[in-house]
N, C-alpha and C positions, 0 to 999 in steps of 0.2 A: 869825813870823820863822824858826822852825825849818823850816817847810815850804818857805819861799823858798830857804833855804840848800840844802836837799835837792834842790830842783828845779835850782838852779844847778849843783850837783855832778853830778847825773845828766845834765844837758845836756852838760856837758864830757866826762863819761865816755862817753856814747853817741856823741858826735861823734867822739871818738878811735877808738872801737870800730868805727863804720861806715867810717871811713877805712881802718882796717886790713883789714876784711872786703872792701871794694872793691878794695884793692890785691892781696889774696890771690886774688881772683876773676879778675884779669888786666886788662890795659889794652885798652880799646876806646873808640872815639869814641862820643859820645852818639847820633849818627846811624846808627851801625852796630850798635846794640843789637838782639839778637834778641828775640822775644816772651818766651822764657824769662828772659833777662836782665832785661827790663823788669818782668815779674811778680815776680821775686825782689827787685829793687831796691825796688819799691813796698811789698812785704810787709815787708821789713826796715825801711823808713822808718816804716811804720805801727806796727810793734812798738816801735820806739824812742820814737815819740810817746806811745803808751799808757804806756810805762814812765816817761816823764818827767812826764806829766800825773797819774799815779796813784802817789804816793809809797808807798802801802800795798802795791803790787806788788813782790815781792822781785826784786832785780836778776837773780838766777840764773834765775828763771822767764821773764824777758824775753830774757836772753842765750842760753839753751838753744835756743829755736826759731830765733833768728837764726843760731846756729852750724849748726843742722841745714839751714837754707835754703842757707847758704854751701856746705856739703858736697854738697848736692843739685846746686847750680849747677856746682860744680867737676867732679862726676862726669859730669853731662850734657855739659859742655864737652869732657871727655876722650873720651866716646863720639862726640861730634860730630867730633872730630879724626880718629878712627879709621874712622868710617862715613859715607860720602857720602850714602847714602839717608836716614839719620837727620838729617844736616845739611840736606839739601834739605827734609825734612819740617818741621824747626824754623825754619830761616832762609828757606826758599823759594829759588827760582832766579832769576838775572837774566833779563830778558825783552827781546828786541830789538824796540824800538818803530819805529825807522826803520832800514831795511836797504838800503844802497846808494842812499840818497835816496828810497826808497819807504816810505810809511807803512803799517804793518801794523795795520789796524783790528781784525782778529780778535784779535791779541795784546792790543791795548788793551782790548777788551771783556772778555777773560778776566781781566785785572787790574783791571777796573772803573776804568779810567784814561781820562779824557776829554781833548778838545783844549784845554780851558781849563787843565788840569793841565800838559799838554805845553808850551803857550805860556808859562805862568808860569815853569816850570823852565828853558826856553830863555832867557827874558829875564834870569833870575837869572845866567845865564852869558854875558850880553851878546851873545846871538845874536838878531838881529832877524828873520831869515826862516828858515823850515823848508827853503827851497831851498838854504841854505848848509850843511845837515847831511848828512853821508854816513852816519853811524851814530849812533843814540841808543839807549842801553841803560838800561832801568829796573832798577836794582840791587835786591837783596833788602832793602836798608835803606830803600828808597823814594826814594833820590837818583837823579838822572839823569846818566849819563855820556855825553858828547857828543864825537864825532869830526867835525870840520868837513871839508868838501871842500877839496881842494888849490886854492890860489888860482891864478888865471890859467891854469887847465887846462880846456879845453873837451872834451878827449878822455876819455870815461868809462873807457877801458882804463888810463889813467894814474892813476886814483884808486886809493888803497890799499884793501886788504881788512881785515877785522877779525880779530883773533886769536881762533881758535876752539879752546877746550879740548876735546881728544878723549879724554884719559885723566886722571883725577884719583884719586890714592891707589890706583893699581893697578886701577881700574875704568874700563871703556870707557863713554863717554857716547854711547849710541845715538842720542839725540835730536839732538845736535850733528853726528853723522855723517850723519844723514838730511838735516840742514840744508844740508850741502855736497854732497849727492847722492853720498855714498860709503858703502861697506859695511864691516862688521866684518872680512870677509875681506881687503878691500883694505888696511885699516889694518895688519892683522897682517903681510901680505906686504911692505908698504912698510917697516915697522919691522924685519922680518927682514933685508931687504936692507941696512939700516943697522947691523945687528949687535945689534939688540934683540929677543931671542927670548922673554923672559919678561915678559909684560905686568904681572904682579904686582909686579915690581921697579921699575916706572916710577911715580914720584910725580906727575909732570906732563908732559903732552905736548900741544903746541898746533900748529895748522896755520894758516899765513898766507901768502898770495901764493905758494902752491905749495911752501913750505918748512916743515920740521918743527923744533920746538924740543923737546928731550927732556931731562928731569932725572931721574936715578936716585935712588931712596930712600937717604937717609943717605950719599950720596957726597960726599966732600970734595975 
């Protein structure tokens, strides 16, 4: 009877503790969890299970590694906020699978993503035909973002373009620049003409349909 009471108390205690830890680690949707998030969550869950199933294990010995994992995750999350290369390493980068109605098979192969996967995710978004898709982006979380072609428009020039991030956290994305056939020099000159001389002060800059959107760091 004593063991049962201990298990019940420990279950309630670790349930509350895990809720607190997850709240401290920040809000993210399940589908948006990074590999680091997933590993930490699994390890914390396993530690809690061991502590509940083995009453002879001192609670402090179970709580300590959980607290260490929480601190590791928070630290890495802070590094990820400050460093785009680290964020790309941990979370990966979005991949354009369909670009202006054209399927990029090379990008699909790099992501080990096949047509069955594509069709399944399109059906989940109630899209019956690939012909209806202007852009499809495989996000770092594994979800597929889809932009449909404009209805009743046969003129391709009237189809919209996709927002291309060119600067993130003060760093120029050379890959996206090459994607739109532009250079680092071109971007700097364009921004200078608009009054933005210091790239490091730009938190986000995107380019769509010939127009820039620029957000300055910590500007209110």
